[in-house]
LUMFI-69028 format. One record per residue: residue in one letter; z, x, y of N, C-alpha, C, CB in turn. Coordinates in steps of 0.05 Angstrom, whole numbers, padded with zeros to 5 digits, always signed. Glycine has a CB too. Layout:
BEGIN
AZXYZXYZXYZXY...
// end
This chain:
BEGIN
M+02438+01688+02224+02456+01711+02219+02449+01734+02238+02455+01720+02189P+02469+01749+02248+02463+01770+02267+02444+01791+02257+02488+01784+02276I+02447+01798+02231+02429+01819+02220+02400+01810+02221+02437+01827+02192V+02395+01786+02212+02368+01776+02211+02357+01773+02239+02367+01749+02197R+02374+01764+02258+02364+01762+02286+02357+01789+02297+02385+01749+02304N+02373+01809+02291+02367+01836+02301+02342+01847+02288+02390+01855+02295L+02339+01842+02262+02314+01851+02249+02290+01837+02261+02315+01845+02219G+02293+01812+02268+02271+01797+02280+02263+01809+02306+02278+01768+02283R+02283+01817+02323+02277+01829+02348+02263+01856+02344+02302+01833+02365A+02273+01872+02326+02261+01898+02321+02232+01894+02310+02277+01914+02301A+02228+01874+02294+02202+01869+02283+02182+01863+02305+02202+01846+02263S+02190+01849+02326+02172+01843+02347+02162+01867+02362+02185+01824+02367Q+02177+01890+02360+02169+01915+02372+02153+01932+02354+02193+01929+02382L+02160+01932+02328+02148+01951+02310+02128+01939+02290+02169+01964+02295L+02128+01913+02287+02112+01901+02266+02082+01908+02270+02116+01871+02265Q+02070+01917+02248+02041+01922+02249+02029+01906+02226+02035+01952+02246S+02004+01899+02230+01990+01883+02210+01966+01900+02200+01981+01855+02222S+01972+01916+02187+01956+01940+02178+01933+01946+02192+01948+01940+02153G+01812+01879+02088+01798+01887+02079+01774+01865+02063+01811+01905+02069C+01572+01713+01988+01587+01701+01966+01580+01672+01960+01616+01702+01972G+01587+01666+01936+01583+01638+01930+01605+01621+01939+01579+01635+01899C+01599+01598+01948+01620+01580+01959+01631+01562+01938+01609+01564+01983G+01657+01566+01931+01670+01548+01912+01688+01528+01927+01687+01564+01892I+01686+01503+01921+01702+01483+01935+01728+01478+01920+01686+01456+01937W+01749+01478+01935+01776+01476+01922+01788+01449+01928+01795+01498+01932V+01798+01435+01909+01811+01410+01912+01841+01414+01909+01801+01388+01892V+01857+01406+01928+01886+01410+01927+01898+01388+01909+01899+01409+01955P+01909+01396+01886+01921+01375+01869+01949+01367+01878+01924+01386+01840A+01958+01344+01869+01984+01334+01876+02005+01352+01862+01988+01305+01868R+02028+01355+01875+02049+01372+01863+02076+01361+01872+02046+01401+01871S+02095+01361+01853+02122+01351+01859+02137+01373+01874+02136+01342+01834I+02150+01366+01895+02167+01385+01910+02189+01396+01893+02178+01373+01936G+02197+01381+01873+02219+01390+01856+02213+01415+01841+02226+01368+01837V+02187+01423+01839+02180+01447+01825+02184+01472+01841+02151+01445+01816S+02188+01468+01868+02191+01491+01886+02214+01509+01878+02195+01481+01914P+02210+01536+01879+02231+01554+01873+02254+01554+01893+02220+01582+01870R+02249+01544+01917+02270+01542+01937+02279+01513+01940+02261+01553+01964Q+02305+01508+01942+02315+01481+01945+02305+01469+01971+02345+01480+01944V+02296+01445+01971+02286+01431+01994+02305+01408+02001+02257+01421+01990A+02311+01405+02026+02329+01383+02034+02318+01356+02026+02334+01384+02065S+02336+01338+02018+02327+01312+02008+02315+01296+02030+02351+01297+01996D+02321+01301+02056+02310+01286+02077+02286+01299+02090+02331+01281+02098A+02275+01320+02076+02251+01333+02087+02228+01314+02089+02244+01358+02071S+02213+01315+02111+02190+01297+02114+02164+01314+02113+02191+01281+02140F+02143+01303+02101+02118+01317+02098+02095+01298+02105+02114+01328+02069H+02074+01310+02115+02050+01294+02120+02038+01287+02093+02029+01309+02137S+02030+01262+02089+02017+01254+02065+01987+01255+02069+02026+01225+02056V+01974+01275+02057+01946+01280+02062+01931+01282+02035+01942+01305+02078T+01909+01269+02033+01891+01272+02010+01866+01287+02018+01884+01244+01998F+01860+01308+02004+01837+01324+02010+01814+01317+01992+01844+01355+02007S+01791+01314+02003+01767+01308+01987+01752+01334+01982+01749+01287+02001E+01732+01332+01965+01717+01356+01958+01701+01367+01981+01698+01350+01935S+01696+01350+02001+01680+01359+02024+01697+01374+02045+01666+01336+02037D+01723+01374+02042+01740+01387+02062+01738+01417+02060+01769+01378+02058H+01738+01430+02083+01742+01459+02084+01772+01465+02082+01731+01470+02111P+01779+01489+02073+01807+01496+02072+01818+01498+02101+01811+01523+02058R+01844+01493+02103+01858+01497+02128+01873+01523+02126+01877+01472+02135V+01867+01542+02142+01875+01570+02138+01895+01579+02158+01850+01588+02139L+01916+01593+02149+01935+01607+02166+01935+01636+02159+01964+01595+02163I+01933+01653+02180+01933+01682+02176+01958+01693+02190+01908+01696+02187T+01977+01704+02175+02001+01716+02187+01995+01746+02193+02026+01714+02168G+02009+01756+02213+02004+01784+02221+01976+01788+02230+02011+01803+02199G+01965+01768+02244+01936+01767+02248+01925+01785+02270+01929+01740+02255L+01942+01799+02285+01932+01816+02307+01928+01845+02298+01951+01815+02330G+01929+01851+02273+01925+01878+02263+01895+01884+02259+01940+01882+02238Q+01890+01905+02244+01863+01915+02240+01845+01894+02227+01863+01941+02224L+01856+01879+02208+01840+01861+02192+01841+01832+02200+01849+01863+02164G+01863+01823+02212+01867+01794+02217+01846+01782+02235+01894+01790+02228V+01841+01795+02258+01822+01784+02277+01794+01782+02265+01822+01801+02303G+01786+01804+02251+01760+01803+02238+01758+01782+02217+01753+01830+02227L+01779+01779+02202+01779+01758+02181+01777+01730+02193+01805+01760+02164A+01792+01726+02215+01791+01700+02228+01763+01693+02238+01811+01699+02252K+01750+01713+02249+01722+01710+02258+01704+01702+02235+01712+01735+02272L+01706+01716+02213+01690+01710+02189+01695+01682+02179+01695+01731+02167L+01721+01675+02176+01728+01649+02165+01720+01626+02183+01758+01648+02159R+01722+01630+02209+01714+01609+02228+01684+01604+02227+01723+01617+02257K+01669+01624+02223+01640+01620+02220+01634+01603+02195+01625+01646+02218R+01651+01607+02174+01646+01593+02149+01658+01565+02148+01657+01610+02126F+01682+01562+02159+01697+01537+02155+01701+01522+02181+01724+01543+02143G+01693+01533+02203+01697+01519+02229+01719+01531+02245+01702+01490+02224K+01716+01532+02271+01735+01546+02289+01763+01535+02286+01725+01543+02317N+01766+01509+02285+01792+01496+02286+01806+01495+02259+01790+01469+02297N+01793+01504+02238+01805+01504+02212+01819+01531+02205+01784+01499+02191V+01818+01550+02224+01830+01576+02219+01850+01583+02241+01808+01598+02216I+01875+01585+02234+01896+01591+02254+01905+01620+02251+01920+01571+02250L+01903+01635+02272+01913+01662+02273+01942+01662+02283+01895+01680+02292S+01959+01678+02272+01987+01679+02281+01998+01707+02281+02004+01661+02263D+02018+01712+02298+02031+01738+02299+02056+01733+02316+02012+01760+02311I+02072+01755+02319+02095+01754+02337+02090+01768+02363+02120+01766+02323R+02065+01778+02366+02057+01791+02391+02038+01774+02407+02044+01818+02385K+02036+01780+02433+02018+01765+02450+01990+01775+02446+02027+01769+02480P+01971+01756+02441+01944+01764+02436+01929+01770+02462+01929+01742+02421A+01908+01786+02459+01890+01791+02482+01876+01765+02488+01870+01814+02476D+01866+01763+02513+01852+01738+02522+01829+01731+02504+01843+01741+02550N+01813+01751+02496+01789+01745+02480+01797+01734+02452+01772+01770+02476V+01820+01743+02442+01830+01732+02416+01842+01704+02420+01851+01751+02404F+01857+01701+02441+01871+01675+02446+01851+01653+02449+01889+01677+02470Y+01829+01658+02464+01809+01637+02470+01787+01635+02449+01797+01643+02497S+01788+01651+02428+01768+01650+02407+01773+01629+02386+01765+01677+02394G+01798+01619+02385+01805+01599+02365+01835+01595+02365+01795+01607+02338P+01845+01576+02349+01874+01570+02349+01891+01595+02343+01880+01549+02328F+01912+01598+02359+01932+01619+02356+01960+01608+02360+01926+01643+02376I+01979+01615+02343+02006+01607+02346+02025+01630+02340+02013+01583+02327F+02049+01628+02350+02071+01647+02344+02082+01640+02317+02093+01647+02366A+02084+01660+02299+02096+01655+02273+02111+01680+02264+02074+01647+02252D+02137+01677+02260+02154+01699+02250+02160+01694+02221+02181+01701+02267I+02150+01712+02204+02153+01707+02175+02182+01709+02165+02136+01727+02160L+02200+01719+02182+02228+01720+02175+02242+01693+02181+02242+01742+02190D+02228+01676+02196+02239+01649+02202+02227+01629+02183+02232+01641+02232Y+02241+01624+02161+02230+01607+02139+02224+01579+02149+02250+01606+02116K+02243+01567+02164+02240+01540+02173+02215+01536+02191+02265+01530+02188N+02212+01555+02210+02189+01553+02228+02163+01556+02213+02191+01574+02250L+02162+01575+02195+02138+01580+02179+02130+01556+02163+02141+01605+02161R+02151+01543+02151+02146+01519+02135+02136+01496+02152+02172+01511+02121E+02146+01494+02176+02137+01473+02194+02108+01477+02202+02154+01472+02220I+02100+01502+02206+02072+01508+02213+02054+01500+02190+02069+01538+02218V+02062+01506+02166+02045+01499+02142+02043+01469+02140+02057+01511+02117V+02065+01454+02143+02065+01425+02139+02050+01412+02162+02093+01414+02138N+02056+01419+02187+02045+01405+02210+02015+01410+02213+02059+01414+02235N+02005+01433+02203+01977+01439+02206+01961+01435+02180+01974+01468+02215R+01975+01424+02160+01962+01417+02134+01948+01442+02122+01942+01395+02138I+01962+01465+02123+01951+01490+02113+01946+01488+02083+01969+01514+02120T+01923+01498+02074+01917+01500+02045+01912+01528+02035+01893+01483+02039W+01903+01546+02053+01900+01574+02047+01917+01591+02066+01870+01583+02049L+01931+01611+02055+01948+01628+02071+01941+01657+02065+01978+01623+02067F+01934+01672+02086+01929+01701+02084+01953+01715+02096+01902+01710+02097H+01967+01730+02080+01992+01742+02089+01989+01772+02096+02015+01738+02068Y+01983+01778+02121+01978+01805+02130+02002+01818+02144+01954+01806+02148S+02023+01803+02148+02047+01815+02162+02060+01836+02144+02067+01793+02168A+02063+01860+02155+02076+01882+02141+02081+01905+02159+02059+01891+02116L+02101+01920+02153+02105+01946+02166+02090+01967+02149+02135+01954+02170L+02073+01982+02161+02057+02002+02147+02073+02027+02141+02032+02009+02163S+02060+02046+02127+02076+02068+02115+02091+02085+02135+02057+02086+02100A+02079+02093+02157+02093+02111+02176+02116+02097+02189+02073+02121+02197V+02112+02073+02199+02134+02058+02212+02155+02051+02192+02122+02033+02225G+02146+02044+02168+02165+02036+02147+02184+02059+02139+02151+02027+02122E+02174+02083+02137+02191+02106+02130+02211+02112+02153+02174+02130+02124A+02204+02105+02177+02221+02110+02200+02243+02089+02202+02205+02111+02225N+02239+02066+02190+02259+02044+02191+02258+02028+02165+02253+02025+02216V+02270+02039+02145+02269+02027+02118+02282+01999+02118+02283+02045+02098P+02306+01995+02130+02317+01967+02130+02298+01946+02142+02343+01967+02145L+02285+01953+02163+02266+01934+02175+02242+01930+02157+02257+01944+02203A+02232+01951+02145+02210+01949+02127+02217+01931+02103+02200+01976+02117R+02242+01935+02093+02251+01919+02071+02252+01889+02079+02279+01929+02061A+02262+01884+02103+02264+01856+02112+02236+01843+02115+02279+01854+02138V+02218+01857+02129+02192+01846+02135+02175+01845+02110+02178+01862+02157N+02174+01867+02096+02155+01869+02073+02164+01854+02048+02150+01897+02067I+02191+01851+02045+02201+01838+02021+02212+01811+02026+02222+01856+02007T+02232+01809+02045+02243+01783+02052+02221+01764+02063+02266+01785+02072G+02204+01775+02081+02182+01759+02091+02163+01750+02069+02166+01775+02112L+02158+01767+02050+02141+01759+02028+02154+01736+02012+02136+01783+02009H+02180+01738+02007+02194+01717+01992+02191+01690+02006+02223+01724+01988N+02194+01690+02033+02190+01665+02048+02162+01654+02043+02195+01670+02078V+02142+01671+02045+02115+01662+02042+02110+01652+02013+02095+01685+02048L+02120+01666+01993+02116+01657+01966+02129+01630+01961+02129+01678+01946D+02153+01626+01971+02167+01600+01967+02152+01577+01980+02195+01601+01977I+02142+01582+02005+02128+01561+02019+02101+01555+02006+02124+01569+02049A+02088+01576+01997+02062+01573+01984+02065+01557+01958+02049+01600+01978A+02086+01564+01943+02090+01549+01917+02098+01520+01923+02112+01563+01901E+02115+01516+01943+02125+01489+01949+02102+01471+01958+02146+01491+01971H+02083+01482+01973+02062+01465+01985+02034+01470+01972+02060+01470+02014N+02035+01483+01949+02011+01486+01932+01988+01499+01948+02002+01458+01923L+01994+01522+01961+01974+01536+01976+01960+01556+01958+01987+01551+02000R+01936+01563+01966+01923+01587+01955+01931+01610+01972+01891+01583+01954L+01944+01630+01960+01956+01652+01976+01943+01678+01970+01986+01654+01969F+01935+01692+01992+01925+01719+01989+01944+01739+02002+01897+01722+02003V+01952+01760+01987+01968+01782+01997+01954+01808+01992+01997+01781+01984P+01948+01824+02012+01934+01849+02007+01953+01870+01995+01921+01860+02032S+01943+01886+01977+01958+01910+01968+01942+01935+01977+01962+01910+01938T+01948+01958+01966+01939+01983+01978+01938+02005+01958+01957+01990+02001I+01923+02026+01964+01924+02050+01948+01952+02062+01947+01904+02071+01958G+01968+02055+01968+01996+02064+01969+02014+02052+01947+02007+02059+01995A+02003+02033+01932+02019+02021+01911+02020+02039+01886+02008+01993+01903F+02004+02060+01886+02005+02080+01865+02021+02104+01873+01976+02088+01856G+02028+02120+01853+02044+02144+01859+02034+02168+01845+02073+02139+01851P+02049+02190+01846+02039+02216+01835+02036+02216+01805+02058+02238+01843T+02049+02197+01791+02046+02196+01762+02024+02177+01753+02072+02187+01749S+02011+02163+01772+01988+02146+01765+01963+02162+01760+01983+02125+01788P+01946+02154+01742+01920+02168+01739+01905+02166+01765+01904+02155+01715R+01892+02187+01773+01880+02189+01800+01850+02187+01801+01889+02214+01813D+01836+02194+01779+01807+02195+01781+01794+02188+01755+01798+02223+01790P+01788+02162+01750+01793+02140+01768+01820+02127+01763+01771+02119+01766T+01829+02111+01781+01854+02095+01778+01847+02067+01769+01870+02095+01805P+01855+02059+01745+01849+02032+01736+01866+02010+01748+01851+02031+01705D+01859+01985+01743+01876+01963+01753+01904+01964+01742+01862+01936+01747L+01906+01969+01716+01932+01969+01703+01939+01997+01694+01931+01950+01679C+01960+02007+01706+01970+02034+01699+01998+02037+01710+01951+02057+01709I+02011+02059+01706+02038+02064+01717+02036+02065+01747+02050+02090+01706Q+02055+02052+01761+02057+02052+01790+02085+02060+01798+02049+02024+01801R+02088+02083+01810+02114+02092+01820+02110+02105+01847+02127+02113+01800P+02105+02088+01868+02101+02098+01895+02126+02110+01906+02090+02076+01913R+02123+02127+01926+02146+02140+01938+02149+02134+01968+02144+02170+01934T+02138+02112+01977+02143+02102+02004+02153+02073+02002+02117+02104+02022I+02168+02064+02021+02178+02037+02021+02154+02017+02023+02198+02032+02044Y+02134+02025+02037+02110+02008+02039+02097+02005+02012+02089+02021+02059G+02094+02027+01997+02082+02025+01970+02100+02009+01951+02078+02052+01959V+02126+02014+01953+02145+01999+01935+02143+01969+01941+02174+02009+01939S+02142+01962+01967+02141+01934+01974+02115+01921+01965+02144+01930+02004K+02093+01936+01964+02068+01925+01955+02067+01921+01924+02045+01944+01963V+02079+01939+01909+02082+01935+01880+02099+01910+01876+02095+01960+01867H+02121+01907+01891+02138+01884+01890+02121+01858+01895+02161+01886+01910A+02104+01859+01915+02088+01836+01922+02069+01829+01899+02072+01841+01948E+02056+01849+01887+02038+01845+01865+02053+01831+01842+02026+01871+01855L+02076+01841+01835+02091+01831+01812+02102+01803+01817+02113+01850+01804M+02113+01799+01842+02124+01773+01848+02102+01752+01850+02139+01774+01875G+02079+01759+01861+02057+01740+01862+02048+01732+01834+02034+01751+01877E+02046+01752+01816+02038+01746+01789+02059+01728+01775+02034+01772+01773Y+02085+01735+01780+02106+01719+01768+02105+01690+01778+02134+01731+01775Y+02101+01686+01804+02100+01659+01815+02075+01644+01803+02098+01659+01845H+02054+01658+01798+02030+01646+01786+02037+01635+01759+02007+01666+01785Y+02050+01651+01742+02055+01643+01715+02080+01624+01713+02060+01667+01697R+02099+01627+01731+02123+01611+01730+02119+01584+01744+02146+01626+01743Y+02106+01584+01768+02104+01559+01784+02075+01550+01787+02116+01564+01810G+02056+01564+01777+02028+01556+01780+02016+01563+01807+02026+01527+01776L+02028+01581+01822+02018+01589+01848+01991+01602+01845+02038+01608+01863D+01972+01594+01861+01945+01606+01861+01946+01632+01879+01923+01586+01871F+01957+01653+01867+01961+01678+01881+01937+01697+01876+01988+01692+01872R+01927+01709+01897+01905+01728+01894+01910+01753+01911+01878+01714+01902C+01903+01776+01901+01911+01801+01914+01889+01822+01908+01938+01811+01903L+01883+01837+01929+01865+01860+01927+01879+01885+01936+01839+01855+01943R+01875+01907+01920+01885+01933+01929+01863+01946+01946+01892+01951+01905Y+01868+01947+01973+01849+01958+01991+01850+01989+01990+01855+01949+02020P+01827+02002+01991+01827+02031+01996+01831+02036+02026+01800+02044+01987G+01827+02060+02036+01828+02065+02065+01806+02049+02079+01824+02095+02071I+01814+02034+02100+01795+02016+02114+01786+02029+02140+01807+01988+02119I+01760+02031+02144+01749+02044+02168+01735+02022+02185+01729+02066+02160S+01743+02021+02211+01730+02002+02229+01726+02015+02256+01747+01977+02232A+01706+02007+02270+01699+02019+02296+01715+02007+02319+01670+02016+02301D+01725+01982+02315+01738+01968+02338+01768+01971+02337+01730+01939+02337S+01779+01990+02322+01807+01996+02322+01812+02025+02326+01821+01986+02296Q+01833+02032+02340+01840+02060+02345+01856+02071+02322+01856+02063+02371P+01852+02097+02316+01869+02109+02294+01898+02108+02302+01860+02138+02289G+01915+02101+02282+01943+02097+02287+01961+02118+02274+01952+02071+02278G+01949+02140+02264+01966+02161+02253+01971+02159+02223+01991+02163+02267G+01959+02139+02210+01963+02136+02181+01948+02157+02165+01953+02108+02172T+01953+02158+02140+01943+02179+02123+01912+02179+02122+01954+02177+02095T+01900+02155+02121+01871+02154+02120+01858+02151+02147+01863+02130+02102D+01873+02151+02169+01862+02146+02195+01845+02169+02206+01884+02141+02215Y+01846+02192+02192+01829+02214+02200+01799+02205+02199+01833+02239+02182A+01793+02187+02181+01766+02178+02177+01756+02160+02199+01763+02164+02150V+01774+02151+02216+01767+02136+02240+01767+02156+02264+01786+02112+02245K+01788+02173+02265+01791+02191+02288+01768+02210+02291+01817+02207+02284I+01756+02219+02269+01734+02238+02271+01711+02227+02288+01724+02246+02244F+01706+02201+02287+01684+02190+02303+01691+02189+02332+01678+02161+02293H+01715+02181+02339+01723+02181+02367+01723+02209+02379+01752+02169+02370D+01734+02229+02363+01734+02256+02373+01707+02268+02376+01752+02273+02355A+01689+02262+02357+01662+02272+02358+01648+02263+02384+01646+02263+02334I+01652+02238+02392+01639+02227+02415+01652+02237+02441+01640+02197+02414K+01679+02238+02441+01693+02244+02466+01694+02274+02472+01721+02234+02465T+01700+02291+02452+01705+02319+02457+01687+02338+02441+01733+02326+02451G+01675+02329+02419+01660+02347+02402+01677+02365+02385+01641+02363+02418K+01704+02359+02384+01722+02375+02368+01740+02356+02352+01739+02394+02387F+01745+02363+02327+01761+02347+02310+01780+02364+02294+01744+02329+02291K+01806+02358+02296+01826+02372+02280+01837+02354+02259+01850+02383+02299C+01833+02361+02233+01840+02344+02211+01867+02352+02200+01819+02345+02189Y+01884+02332+02194+01911+02337+02184+01912+02338+02153+01930+02317+02195L+01889+02334+02140+01888+02336+02111+01871+02360+02103+01877+02310+02098R+01875+02370+02079+01858+02391+02068+01829+02382+02067+01868+02401+02041P+01810+02400+02070+01782+02391+02070+01773+02379+02043+01764+02415+02076D+01787+02385+02021+01778+02375+01995+01794+02350+01986+01781+02397+01974T+01809+02338+02004+01826+02315+01996+01809+02290+01994+01848+02310+02018R+01804+02282+01969+01787+02259+01964+01803+02233+01962+01771+02264+01938L+01794+02212+01976+01808+02187+01976+01787+02164+01976+01827+02183+02000P+01794+02141+01964+01775+02118+01965+01775+02106+01992+01783+02097+01943M+01752+02098+02002+01748+02087+02029+01730+02063+02028+01738+02108+02048M+01731+02048+02050+01714+02024+02052+01710+02016+02081+01726+02000+02037Y+01686+02008+02088+01680+01998+02115+01692+01970+02117+01650+01998+02121I+01701+01962+02141+01716+01937+02144+01700+01913+02137+01725+01935+02173D+01674+01913+02142+01657+01890+02134+01658+01884+02104+01629+01893+02144D+01657+01906+02088+01660+01903+02059+01687+01892+02052+01655+01930+02046C+01708+01902+02065+01735+01893+02060+01738+01863+02065+01755+01908+02077L+01728+01854+02087+01731+01825+02094+01714+01808+02075+01722+01820+02123K+01690+01818+02068+01673+01803+02050+01687+01800+02023+01646+01818+02046A+01699+01822+02013+01713+01821+01987+01736+01801+01988+01723+01849+01979T+01750+01801+02010+01773+01783+02013+01764+01754+02011+01788+01788+02039L+01743+01747+02025+01733+01719+02024+01722+01713+01996+01711+01715+02045E+01708+01732+01984+01696+01727+01958+01718+01721+01936+01679+01750+01949V+01739+01737+01937+01759+01733+01916+01774+01707+01921+01779+01756+01915M+01777+01698+01946+01790+01673+01951+01772+01649+01943+01797+01670+01981E+01746+01652+01945+01728+01631+01937+01721+01631+01907+01703+01632+01954A+01728+01652+01893+01721+01654+01865+01735+01632+01849+01729+01682+01854P+01721+01619+01830+01734+01599+01813+01757+01611+01798+01713+01587+01793A+01779+01597+01796+01803+01607+01784+01798+01616+01755+01825+01587+01784E+01780+01601+01741+01775+01608+01713+01760+01634+01709+01759+01585+01700S+01748+01645+01731+01734+01670+01729+01752+01694+01732+01712+01672+01750L+01777+01690+01741+01795+01712+01746+01812+01718+01721+01814+01705+01770T+01809+01742+01711+01824+01751+01688+01850+01764+01696+01808+01770+01671M+01854+01769+01722+01879+01781+01732+01883+01771+01760+01879+01812+01731R+01906+01776+01771+01913+01766+01798+01912+01788+01819+01940+01753+01798T+01911+01813+01811+01910+01836+01829+01887+01854+01820+01936+01851+01831Y+01868+01859+01838+01844+01875+01832+01842+01899+01850+01819+01858+01833N+01834+01922+01839+01823+01944+01856+01796+01936+01867+01821+01970+01839I+01790+01944+01892+01763+01943+01902+01757+01970+01915+01759+01920+01922N+01732+01978+01913+01724+02004+01923+01695+02003+01933+01727+02026+01902A+01689+02022+01950+01661+02024+01960+01651+02053+01957+01659+02015+01989M+01668+02072+01965+01661+02100+01965+01686+02117+01963+01644+02108+01990S+01682+02142+01956+01704+02161+01955+01694+02187+01967+01715+02165+01926F+01707+02198+01987+01698+02223+01999+01721+02239+02009+01678+02217+02022S+01716+02264+02016+01735+02283+02027+01730+02287+02057+01735+02310+02012P+01749+02297+02072+01744+02303+02100+01720+02321+02104+01769+02316+02113E+01717+02341+02087+01694+02359+02089+01668+02344+02086+01696+02381+02069E+01666+02326+02067+01641+02311+02062+01636+02292+02085+01643+02296+02036L+01657+02280+02096+01653+02262+02119+01644+02278+02143+01679+02247+02126A+01656+02301+02148+01648+02318+02171+01619+02326+02169+01666+02343+02172Q+01610+02333+02145+01582+02341+02142+01563+02318+02149+01577+02350+02114E+01571+02294+02142+01554+02271+02148+01554+02265+02178+01563+02246+02133V+01578+02268+02191+01580+02263+02220+01564+02284+02235+01610+02264+02228Q+01564+02309+02225+01549+02330+02239+01519+02326+02239+01556+02357+02227K+01509+02308+02223+01481+02301+02224+01474+02287+02250+01473+02284+02200Y+01495+02274+02262+01491+02260+02287+01502+02277+02310+01506+02234+02287V+01522+02293+02305+01534+02310+02326+01535+02339+02315+01563+02300+02335P+01512+02353+02315+01511+02379+02302+01531+02399+02313+01484+02391+02305E+01539+02396+02339+01557+02415+02351+01586+02409+02346+01552+02415+02381L+01592+02388+02330+01620+02381+02324+01635+02405+02311+01621+02356+02306Q+01657+02412+02323+01674+02433+02312+01697+02421+02297+01684+02452+02335V+01700+02428+02271+01720+02417+02254+01740+02438+02246+01708+02403+02230T+01766+02434+02250+01786+02452+02241+01807+02436+02225+01800+02466+02265Y+01823+02450+02209+01842+02437+02191+01870+02448+02197+01834+02441+02162N+01888+02430+02204+01916+02436+02209+01932+02417+02192+01923+02435+02240V+01939+02424+02168+01950+02406+02148+01978+02397+02155+01950+02419+02121D+01981+02370+02156+02007+02357+02159+02018+02354+02131+02005+02330+02175Q+02040+02368+02125+02050+02368+02098+02059+02341+02088+02073+02388+02096V+02070+02325+02107+02080+02298+02099+02056+02281+02091+02095+02285+02122R+02036+02279+02108+02013+02262+02101+01997+02274+02078+01995+02259+02126Q+01996+02300+02076+01982+02312+02053+01996+02305+02027+01980+02342+02057A+02022+02305+02027+02037+02298+02003+02032+02269+01995+02067+02303+02006I+02030+02252+02015+02024+02223+02009+01996+02221+01997+02027+02206+02035A+01977+02234+02010+01949+02233+02000+01947+02244+01972+01931+02249+02019D+01962+02265+01966+01961+02277+01939+01973+02259+01918+01975+02304+01940S+01988+02239+01926+02000+02221+01907+01983+02196+01903+02028+02213+01915W+01962+02193+01919+01945+02169+01919+01921+02173+01901+01937+02162+01947P+01908+02151+01893+01883+02154+01878+01861+02169+01893+01873+02126+01870M+01845+02184+01877+01822+02197+01888+01798+02178+01887+01816+02223+01873N+01799+02160+01868+01777+02141+01864+01787+02116+01850+01754+02154+01848F+01779+02093+01859+01787+02068+01847+01767+02059+01825+01790+02046+01868D+01777+02050+01803+01761+02037+01783+01762+02007+01789+01771+02042+01754D+01740+01996+01800+01740+01967+01807+01721+01952+01789+01732+01964+01836S+01717+01961+01765+01698+01948+01747+01706+01920+01740+01695+01964+01721N+01732+01913+01739+01740+01886+01733+01732+01867+01756+01770+01885+01730A+01735+01875+01781+01726+01858+01803+01696+01854+01803+01734+01871+01830R+01681+01875+01796+01652+01872+01795+01643+01854+01772+01639+01900+01792R+01658+01854+01750+01651+01837+01727+01661+01809+01731+01664+01849+01702D+01685+01805+01741+01697+01778+01741+01686+01760+01763+01727+01780+01744W+01683+01771+01788+01674+01754+01810+01652+01766+01826+01697+01748+01828G+01638+01785+01813+01613+01795+01825+01616+01813+01849+01596+01772+01832W+01638+01827+01852+01642+01845+01875+01620+01866+01876+01670+01858+01874K+01609+01870+01900+01589+01891+01904+01590+01899+01933+01560+01881+01897H+01594+01925+01938+01597+01935+01966+01569+01939+01978+01613+01961+01966D+01568+01939+02004+01543+01943+02019+01541+01970+02032+01540+01922+02041Y+01564+01983+02038+01565+02008+02054+01573+02032+02037+01584+02004+02077D+01555+02051+02034+01562+02078+02024+01567+02096+02048+01539+02089+02006L+01572+02122+02042+01579+02140+02064+01557+02142+02085+01585+02168+02052P+01532+02146+02078+01512+02148+02100+01510+02123+02117+01484+02153+02088E+01511+02099+02104+01511+02074+02119+01535+02071+02136+01509+02050+02100L+01558+02080+02126+01583+02078+02142+01580+02095+02168+01607+02089+02125V+01571+02119+02165+01569+02137+02189+01549+02126+02209+01561+02165+02180T+01526+02117+02199+01506+02105+02216+01517+02081+02231+01481+02097+02200T+01531+02064+02217+01542+02040+02230+01564+02047+02251+01554+02022+02208M+01581+02066+02244+01602+02074+02263+01590+02084+02289+01620+02094+02251F+01569+02101+02287+01557+02112+02311+01541+02091+02326+01540+02136+02303S+01529+02072+02311+01515+02051+02325+01534+02034+02342+01501+02033+02304Y+01559+02031+02332+01579+02016+02346+01591+02032+02369+01601+02006+02327L+01597+02057+02364+01612+02074+02383+01594+02092+02400+01632+02090+02369G+01570+02097+02391+01555+02120+02401+01538+02115+02425+01538+02130+02381S+01550+02106+02447+01535+02103+02472+01535+02129+02488+01547+02081+02489D+01550+02149+02479+01552+02175+02492+01525+02189+02492+01574+02192+02480S+01520+02205+02512+01494+02219+02514+01490+02238+02491+01493+02234+02540R+01512+02250+02480+01508+02269+02458+01497+02255+02434+01534+02283+02451I+01504+02229+02430+01494+02214+02407+01464+02207+02412+01510+02188+02403A+01458+02199+02437+01431+02193+02443+01413+02218+02439+01429+02183+02472Q+01423+02241+02447+01408+02266+02443+01404+02272+02413+01421+02289+02457A+01425+02267+02398+01424+02273+02369+01403+02255+02356+01451+02269+02356N+01402+02230+02365+01383+02211+02353+01354+02217+02362+01390+02182+02361
// end
């Protein structure tokens, strides 16, 4: 259809992909007739029997974003290089392309996505394809297509082929009427961005498919994710990445949030560890399908004070962006992740001091950092 084709083209320009004990999973037999989407009677499938010694065969959609490449690296170390396929609609950098299997996958193309799953005997699917908040607000129809229609394609394929499916959610799934300090797993959710609305939709649809079709759906609500190997992209929590780059390059940082704006945050290594842990957790240990996870909660002022221990001359000013401030004011100040810690043993490694030390260890080759140390 012309509309879908146009959306697909636009997605290729704007699509962004935004966060243990080893449990062995055996793929049970399942009748295709249970699938929520009608399957052609002449459809052909590989007939494969998985033994307990098999590693999962993994597909990551939207894999060229902040989390996908790091997740692929972690999973390849655990399950083997050739068992983890990274996919996106963009061209990967050489180091990514040659690090392991990579294929083109458009989540709006149901037939192609289904062929990828069947031909590669996929058993685990990590669905990271999404338009994030800023881009989504600028193009709501595209965000609706990618974040909701794309999700429906993934849900149907996962249910049809008995996959274990992970879909990330976000602090953006909460709204101004949600309790903010702390925010529990179960509470009112009325987000005011299309990104947040689509994530609430994903949580509910995944839970519905679990109870209706037996889909092994798993979801984590990520806080703000901080990583040293990605550039800030202008998102609401990206100030916590930008401050490190600005401290090293110029010694001056202008923050677009109020100094007292407290938000939950997490270093990327903790995020990836939590994602693998919840996927490997025995199904019987999970009391819910969507969990909050958290590591720390801080304000721009508190982060700046910690950064100034390494760069004492850092000058910090505040020029509040009302749009992003309004979004931040509607988000949780602190996540209650006690259910994740109880059910599958979630435990973070990085607090604020460790986060700052790690970021400067990764980024801080500048002479001012050497002098500070």
